[in-house]
Structure formats: C-alpha cells, structure tokens
C-alpha positions as CSV (number, residue, x, y, z in Angstrom):
1,M,-0.1,-0.1,-0.5
2,S,1.3,3.0,-0.8
3,N,1.8,6.2,1.4
4,D,-0.4,9.0,0.8
5,N,1.3,10.7,3.6
6,T,4.6,11.4,2.6
7,P,5.7,15.2,1.8
8,T,6.5,16.5,-0.8
9,P,9.6,17.1,-1.7
10,Q,10.3,21.9,-1.6
11,P,11.7,23.3,-4.5
12,P,15.3,24.7,-4.0
13,L,15.6,27.6,-1.5
14,V,17.7,30.7,-3.6
15,I,19.2,32.5,-1.3
16,S,18.3,35.9,-3.6
17,L,21.7,38.2,-2.1
18,C,21.8,42.1,-2.7
19,G,23.1,45.3,-1.5
20,T,20.0,47.1,-2.1
21,F,16.1,46.1,-2.0
22,L,15.3,48.0,-4.2
23,K,16.0,50.9,-6.2
24,P,13.5,52.3,-8.8
25,E,16.0,51.4,-11.7
26,M,16.5,48.1,-10.5
27,Q,12.6,47.1,-11.6
28,S,14.6,44.0,-13.1
29,I,15.5,42.0,-10.3
30,Y,12.0,42.6,-9.1
31,R,10.0,40.8,-11.7
32,Q,12.3,37.9,-11.3
33,V,12.4,37.0,-7.4
34,N,8.4,37.6,-8.5
35,G,8.3,35.6,-11.1
36,F,9.9,31.7,-10.1
37,Q,8.2,28.6,-10.5
38,R,9.7,26.0,-10.3
39,V,12.4,27.3,-6.7
40,R,11.8,29.2,-3.4
41,T,13.7,32.9,-2.9
42,H,14.3,34.7,0.5
43,V,16.3,38.3,-0.3
44,Y,19.0,39.1,1.8
45,T,20.2,42.9,1.7
46,Q,22.0,44.6,3.1
47,S,20.2,48.0,3.0
48,L,16.1,48.4,2.1
49,E,14.6,51.1,-0.2
50,N,11.4,51.6,-1.7
51,P,9.3,48.4,-0.3
52,E,5.8,50.1,-0.7
53,L,7.0,50.3,-4.2
54,F,9.1,47.2,-4.3
55,P,6.4,44.9,-1.6
56,F,8.6,41.1,-1.1
57,E,8.6,38.7,1.7
58,P,10.4,37.4,3.0
59,V,13.1,40.1,3.1
60,T,16.3,39.8,5.7
61,V,18.1,43.2,6.3
62,L,21.7,41.9,7.2
63,K,22.4,43.0,10.7
64,K,25.6,44.8,10.3
65,L,28.2,43.5,13.5
66,P,30.9,45.7,15.1
67,R,34.7,45.4,14.6
68,P,35.8,43.0,17.9
69,R,38.7,44.8,20.1
70,L,42.4,43.3,19.4
71,K,43.0,40.6,21.6
72,G,46.3,41.3,23.6
73,N,49.2,39.4,24.5
74,F,50.1,39.7,27.8
75,L,53.4,38.2,27.8
76,L,54.2,40.8,25.3
77,R,53.0,43.3,26.9
78,F,55.1,42.7,30.2
79,W,58.1,42.0,27.8
80,Y,58.0,45.5,26.1
81,K,56.7,47.5,29.3
82,H,58.6,46.5,32.2
83,V,61.6,44.2,31.4
84,T,63.2,46.1,28.3
85,K,61.4,49.3,28.8
86,Q,60.2,49.7,24.6
87,W,56.7,51.8,24.8
88,P,55.1,52.1,22.8
89,P,56.4,48.5,21.1
90,P,58.6,47.5,18.6
91,R,55.6,45.3,17.4
92,P,52.3,44.8,17.5
93,V,51.8,43.5,20.0
94,N,48.0,43.0,19.4
95,R,46.0,40.9,17.2
96,E,42.8,40.5,15.4
97,V,39.9,38.1,16.4
98,S,39.9,35.9,12.8
99,P,37.2,35.6,11.0
100,Y,35.7,38.5,11.2
101,Y,32.9,39.5,9.2
102,P,31.3,42.7,8.7
103,Y,27.3,41.4,8.4
104,D,25.8,38.2,10.0
105,L,25.6,36.7,6.4
106,V,27.0,33.2,7.6
107,E,25.4,32.9,10.6
108,R,21.9,33.4,8.3
109,L,23.1,30.9,5.8
110,R,23.8,28.4,8.4
111,A,20.4,29.0,9.9
112,D,18.1,29.3,6.7
113,K,20.0,26.3,5.1
114,P,19.5,27.7,1.4
115,D,20.5,25.4,-1.9
116,L,22.0,28.2,-3.5
117,V,22.9,31.9,-3.1
118,H,22.4,34.1,-6.3
119,V,24.6,37.5,-5.7
120,Y,23.7,39.9,-7.9
121,Y,26.3,42.1,-9.0
122,G,30.2,41.0,-9.0
123,H,31.3,44.5,-6.6
124,K,29.3,42.9,-4.2
125,A,30.4,39.0,-4.9
126,V,34.1,40.5,-3.9
127,H,32.4,41.9,-1.2
128,F,30.9,38.5,-0.1
129,L,32.7,36.5,-1.2
130,E,35.4,35.4,2.5
131,M,31.7,35.1,3.7
132,L,30.3,33.0,1.1
133,V,33.3,30.5,1.2
134,D,32.5,30.5,4.8
135,W,29.1,29.5,4.4
136,E,30.9,26.2,1.7
137,G,28.3,26.0,-0.2
138,P,27.1,27.5,-3.7
139,F,27.1,30.3,-4.6
140,V,26.1,31.9,-8.8
141,V,26.8,35.6,-9.3
142,S,25.2,37.5,-11.9
143,F,26.9,40.8,-13.3
144,H,24.8,43.8,-15.0
145,G,26.8,46.5,-16.7
146,V,28.3,48.7,-13.9
147,D,30.3,45.9,-12.7
148,V,32.5,44.9,-15.3
149,A,35.0,48.3,-14.5
150,K,33.6,49.1,-10.7
151,F,36.4,49.4,-8.7
152,I,38.7,47.7,-11.1
153,D,41.5,49.7,-10.6
154,R,41.7,49.5,-6.9
155,P,44.5,47.8,-5.1
156,G,43.8,44.2,-4.9
157,Y,40.3,44.3,-6.5
158,M,41.2,42.8,-9.5
159,E,43.1,40.3,-7.7
160,K,39.3,39.2,-5.2
161,L,37.7,39.3,-8.7
162,Q,39.6,36.1,-10.0
163,E,39.1,34.3,-7.2
164,V,35.3,35.0,-7.8
165,F,35.5,33.9,-10.9
166,A,37.1,30.1,-9.0
167,K,35.2,29.9,-7.0
168,A,31.5,30.0,-8.2
169,T,29.8,27.4,-9.4
170,L,28.6,29.5,-12.8
171,L,28.5,32.9,-13.9
172,M,25.9,34.9,-15.8
173,G,26.1,38.2,-17.7
174,R,23.2,40.0,-19.4
175,S,24.3,40.4,-22.8
176,Q,26.8,38.4,-25.1
177,S,29.0,41.5,-25.0
178,L,29.6,41.6,-20.8
179,L,30.6,37.9,-21.5
180,E,33.0,38.2,-23.6
181,R,34.8,41.0,-20.9
182,L,34.3,38.6,-18.3
183,E,36.5,36.8,-20.2
184,F,38.4,38.5,-20.7
185,L,39.2,39.8,-17.1
186,G,40.1,36.3,-16.6
187,C,36.5,34.0,-16.4
188,P,36.7,30.8,-17.0
189,A,34.1,30.4,-20.5
190,E,32.8,27.1,-19.5
191,K,31.5,28.9,-16.6
192,L,29.8,31.9,-18.4
193,R,26.0,31.5,-19.3
194,L,24.2,34.7,-21.0
195,N,20.9,35.4,-19.1
196,H,19.0,38.6,-20.7
197,T,16.9,40.9,-18.6
198,P,13.5,39.7,-18.4
199,I,10.8,42.0,-20.0
200,P,7.0,41.5,-19.4
201,L,4.9,41.9,-22.2
202,D,1.5,42.0,-21.3
203,H,1.1,45.0,-19.9
204,L,3.6,46.5,-23.2
205,P,0.7,47.1,-25.8
206,S,2.6,48.5,-29.7
207,T,1.0,50.5,-31.5
208,V,2.6,51.4,-35.0
209,K,3.9,54.7,-34.8
210,T,3.3,57.3,-37.7
211,A,5.1,60.4,-37.9
212,P,3.7,64.3,-36.3
213,T,1.2,66.0,-38.7
214,D,2.4,69.4,-36.8
215,G,6.0,68.7,-36.6
216,A,6.8,68.2,-33.1
217,W,7.9,64.9,-32.4
218,R,8.2,62.9,-29.4
219,L,11.8,62.2,-29.0
220,V,12.1,60.2,-25.2
221,Q,14.8,58.6,-23.7
222,A,14.7,56.4,-20.1
223,C,17.8,56.4,-17.8
224,R,19.6,57.1,-15.0
225,L,21.4,61.1,-15.8
226,I,25.0,59.6,-15.9
227,P,28.0,60.3,-18.7
228,K,27.2,56.3,-20.3
229,K,24.0,57.0,-21.1
230,G,25.1,59.5,-24.2
231,I,23.1,62.7,-23.7
232,L,25.5,64.9,-24.2
233,T,25.9,63.4,-27.3
234,T,22.6,63.3,-28.2
235,L,22.1,67.6,-27.0
236,R,24.6,67.9,-30.3
237,A,22.5,65.2,-32.4
238,L,19.8,67.3,-31.7
239,A,21.4,71.0,-32.2
240,V,21.6,69.6,-35.9
241,V,18.2,68.3,-36.2
242,K,16.0,71.2,-34.8
243,P,16.5,73.7,-37.3
244,R,14.6,71.2,-40.2
245,Y,12.1,69.9,-36.8
246,P,12.3,73.1,-33.9
247,Q,8.9,72.0,-32.4
248,L,11.1,68.9,-31.7
249,K,10.4,67.8,-27.3
250,Y,13.7,65.4,-25.5
251,V,12.0,63.6,-23.3
252,L,14.0,62.5,-20.1
253,C,12.6,59.8,-17.8
254,G,15.1,59.6,-15.0
255,E,17.1,61.5,-12.1
256,G,21.3,61.4,-12.2
257,P,24.1,63.5,-10.8
258,L,24.0,64.8,-14.7
259,K,20.9,67.2,-14.2
260,E,23.4,70.4,-14.4
261,K,25.5,69.3,-16.5
262,I,22.6,68.8,-19.5
263,L,20.9,71.4,-18.8
264,Q,23.6,73.9,-19.2
265,K,24.9,71.9,-22.4
266,A,21.3,72.8,-23.3
267,R,21.3,76.6,-22.5
268,E,25.2,76.5,-24.9
269,L,23.1,74.9,-28.2
270,D,20.2,77.3,-28.1
271,L,18.3,73.9,-27.0
272,E,16.8,74.8,-23.8
273,E,12.8,74.7,-25.1
274,N,13.6,71.5,-26.7
275,V,14.2,70.0,-23.5
276,E,11.7,68.8,-21.3
277,F,13.0,66.5,-17.4
278,L,10.0,64.4,-15.9
279,G,12.5,62.8,-13.4
280,W,12.0,59.2,-12.7
281,L,8.5,57.7,-13.3
282,D,6.3,54.8,-12.4
283,Q,5.5,52.0,-15.3
284,A,2.5,53.2,-15.5
285,A,3.3,56.7,-16.1
286,L,6.7,55.6,-17.8
287,L,4.2,53.5,-20.7
288,E,1.8,56.7,-21.0
289,Q,5.5,58.7,-22.1
290,Y,6.0,55.7,-24.1
291,Q,2.7,55.8,-26.5
292,L,3.5,59.9,-27.2
293,A,7.2,59.4,-28.3
294,H,7.4,58.8,-31.9
295,L,11.3,57.0,-31.2
296,F,13.1,55.7,-28.4
297,L,16.9,57.8,-28.2
298,H,20.1,55.8,-26.0
299,A,23.2,56.9,-27.9
300,S,25.2,55.3,-25.0
301,E,28.9,55.6,-25.2
302,T,31.6,53.9,-22.5
303,T,33.1,56.0,-20.0
304,K,36.7,56.9,-19.3
305,D,36.6,54.4,-16.1
306,S,35.5,51.5,-18.9
307,D,31.7,51.5,-17.7
308,Q,29.2,50.6,-20.4
309,E,25.8,49.0,-21.0
310,G,24.7,45.3,-21.1
311,I,21.4,45.4,-22.6
312,P,19.6,48.7,-21.1
313,N,15.3,47.3,-19.8
314,S,14.4,50.8,-20.6
315,M,15.2,50.9,-24.8
316,L,13.4,46.9,-24.7
317,E,10.1,47.9,-22.9
318,A,10.3,51.0,-25.6
319,M,10.9,48.4,-27.9
320,A,8.0,46.1,-26.9
321,A,5.8,49.6,-27.0
322,G,5.9,50.6,-30.6
323,L,8.8,52.6,-30.1
324,P,12.0,52.7,-33.1
325,V,15.5,52.9,-31.6
326,I,17.9,54.8,-31.9
327,A,21.0,54.2,-30.1
328,T,24.9,53.2,-30.4
329,N,27.0,50.4,-31.3
330,H,27.7,50.2,-27.5
331,G,27.9,47.3,-25.4
332,G,24.4,44.7,-25.7
333,I,23.1,47.0,-27.6
334,P,23.2,45.5,-30.6
335,E,22.1,42.8,-29.4
336,A,18.5,43.6,-28.9
337,V,18.8,46.3,-32.4
338,T,19.4,45.0,-35.8
339,H,20.8,48.6,-37.9
340,G,17.9,48.7,-40.7
341,H,15.0,46.9,-39.1
342,D,14.3,48.0,-35.5
343,G,15.9,50.1,-35.1
344,L,19.2,52.7,-36.1
345,L,22.9,52.4,-34.6
346,A,25.8,55.3,-35.5
347,P,29.1,54.6,-33.6
348,E,29.4,56.1,-30.0
349,A,30.0,59.5,-29.3
350,S,29.4,60.4,-32.7
351,P,26.7,63.3,-33.2
352,N,26.3,63.9,-36.3
353,Q,25.9,60.2,-37.5
354,L,23.6,60.3,-34.4
355,A,21.8,63.2,-36.3
356,A,21.9,61.5,-39.6
357,H,19.8,58.3,-38.8
358,L,17.4,60.5,-36.9
359,L,16.3,62.7,-40.2
360,A,16.2,59.7,-42.0
361,V,13.1,58.2,-39.8
362,M,12.2,61.3,-39.2
363,G,11.7,61.8,-43.1
364,D,10.3,59.0,-44.0
365,E,6.9,58.5,-42.8
366,S,6.8,54.5,-43.6
367,K,10.5,54.1,-42.2
368,L,9.8,54.6,-39.4
369,S,6.3,52.8,-39.5
370,E,8.0,49.5,-40.6
371,L,10.4,49.9,-37.6
372,S,8.3,50.6,-35.1
373,R,6.6,46.9,-36.7
374,H,9.4,45.5,-36.0
375,A,10.8,46.9,-32.8
376,A,7.5,45.2,-31.3
377,A,7.9,41.6,-32.7
378,S,11.6,41.4,-32.1
379,V,11.3,42.0,-28.6
380,R,8.9,39.9,-27.7
381,A,10.7,37.4,-29.7
382,N,14.2,37.1,-28.1
383,F,13.0,39.3,-24.2
384,G,9.8,38.0,-23.2
385,S,9.5,37.5,-18.8
386,E,8.5,34.3,-18.5
387,A,11.3,32.2,-21.4
388,Q,13.9,34.7,-19.4
389,I,13.2,33.9,-16.0
390,A,12.8,30.4,-16.6
391,A,16.3,30.3,-18.0
392,L,18.1,32.0,-14.9
393,E,16.2,28.8,-12.8
394,D,17.9,26.7,-15.7
395,V,21.2,28.3,-14.7
396,Y,20.0,27.7,-10.5
397,L,18.9,24.1,-11.3
398,E,22.5,23.7,-14.1
399,A,24.4,25.3,-10.7
400,L,23.2,22.3,-8.4
401,E,23.7,19.6,-10.5
402,K,27.3,20.8,-10.7
403,K,27.2,21.3,-7.2
404,R,26.0,17.6,-6.5
405,L,28.6,15.7,-8.9
406,E,31.2,17.4,-6.9
407,V,29.9,16.0,-3.7
408,A,29.7,13.3,-5.1
409,G,32.8,13.1,-6.8
410,S,35.0,14.0,-3.8
411,A,32.5,11.0,-1.5
412,A,34.0,8.4,-3.9
413,K,37.2,9.3,-3.9
414,D,37.3,9.2,0.0
415,G,35.5,5.9,0.1
C-alpha cells in the first residue's frame, strides 16, 4: 500500500543576495524574484529601500556587526613594558580576532540552509566572498554592466574578482558583450551563461508609430542621468536636427548627477525649450510617455573608467511598446537592435551620424512605421519575461547539479 503521508519535496531554496533591495532602476530584479516557478527565494539585502514600490516577502536585512576589540598578548606587553622598557613596543602586541565579517551573512545562511545563493552584481560578490566561502555552499553571480568596470583599478580588487571567478559555480551576464568582457578579465568561458533581462510584455501594448502632422516630434529616453547614457552626445545631435524640426521635444525620464550639466549644455546649444525633464516615473507613467513618443533615443558610450551598458531595460520596454530605437553600437545594444530592421545604430560619441539617422527616420514615415512594427515583434520574440526567468532557473538547477556531482565525486574518492 502506498504511503499517502509522504511529504511533497519542496523546490530548492535560493537566497537572492543584494546590496540594496530595491532601487527604482533595478526593477528587473523584482521581476525575477516574483516570477520563479521552480525555485523558492528569500531576499537578503544590506539595505531596504522603496518597500512600498517593491513589496516582497521574505526579505532579511543583514545585520552589520561591530569589529571586535583586538586581542592582547599579556606576555609581550609585560616584556616590552617592564623588562626591555620599550613602550610603545617595536612590534604589534595585539592581534585581530579572526575571522571577522562585517555582516551576519554566514550565521543566517547556516540557519536558513539554502541550496544556493545568487549574488546580484560582481562587486557585491567580491564584498561577500570570504563570507560565502566560509559558508561552504554553492553560489552564482550575475553581472549587469557597471560591475565589469567598477573598482577594477582599486588595489587588490582584480585579485579578489579572480577569486570570485574561481569560487563561483556559474557566472551570468545580461549580454554577450558582458560575457566577452568577463572572459577578458579572466573568467573561465565554461562557467559563463547568458541571461537576458526579463521584460514583462502583458502590460505593454504596441502601437505602430506615425509621424506627427504638426512636426512636434517627441523623442524619449528613460535612464539614470549619468555619462554612459550619452545624453550630451544626443544634445549635440539634436542641435543639428532642430533647424528642420524646431518643435521637437527630447523627453528625459530619470534622475541623476548629470542633470545640471545637461541643462547647461542645452542652454549652450539653444535647446532649452526642446528638453523636458520628467524625473523618475513609475511603470504606468513611463508607458504613457512611450505611447506619446515617436522614437526612443539611447546613444550610450563607454566612459573613461570603462563603464558600459549591458542591454538597457528601458530600451527593450520602449521597443515592446512599438518605439523604433536610435542608438549606438555599444555594449549589448546591437544584441537587441538590428540596424535597419527595428532601429538605427551609430558609432559611439558620433553626434553627426546620430543626427543623420534621426533625420532619415523623421523624414520617411513608411520607414518609421516599418521600424516600429519590427521593434515590437523582435523584443517579444527574444526578451519575454517568462522565458528569461525560466532561463535563470535553468542556471540555478545547473549549478545545483554541478555541486551534487562534485560532492559525489569527492565521496567516491574518499571511499
């Protein structure tokens, strides 16, 4: 007789380990943790932000631990202070209490007993590395763009990153260009997996774009206002376009440290009346802007410190809404935009070529509509949320299987 009381095995438990849960520009992480079907997840984070925008349970805020007092050596202190009369002593007489970790991560992992940890962002994997190694469980790391350049020049950082490459079970990048960069930095190719940003499409109805009859073009860009987004280059391109389309509006949806410099450059180029700042928008308000707009701009460029894009989430969402893209051959953008099919791509930091692409589309309504139809179709074919979250779960399950085989192999050797 079968035993009907046999408990159903639970799906694997994955800890989603973040620095911050969650900034407004990190909505793709929220989609992932809410979309899992084959695993359970518990978020660990150093800091919790915007819980009203991103409600999720369970979330654990890691506790910051004070550094213990140095442990003294009584004999050395006595020797230098009372026998040799050398005080202060010529060598340290106190030592660190080891191991010391700045957060209670190891303690929590041992208590919760997850099957796997997913560390979001490479520099966070460096930060948590010693704690993850001490825990002794498997972990994977996802790289998102900025983290293939951040802290690279800091002394000792590259050595730690190399150790992350060695210790992690698998490592993911959001674009092929990021994977190539990780391999260049020393990550073994056999550990790398592609995992595109998940883009939910159900709430993104597409419309075929047509030219405005009154010449009042709306060109939108949604992003943080930072150098790699190419906004200053875009302004120089628009200065070339404006004489033919004086009523155009460049609509910036986002916040960031470059805002004052953007305002200054707009004044210098006589574009002050053509630039509209809307700040950070929620999904509904952003979709409304996509519906009002005619083109999406994203002239990304590599910065002096080698910061680059993966595949911009906002660009994919804009394409899903039917917006053709005018962008650059930068980072992962060519993996999503096919030049001449669903958008046009210019070289980085080339305002004249960017302007030429804008004028070509703005002057040809049939081309605008053709690019619009293809943009909506291509992003649905390649970046749907369900497929990309399922691909991430595949990486988790592959990592768990690799760990199982390693443990089995070690046991066989010991036996």
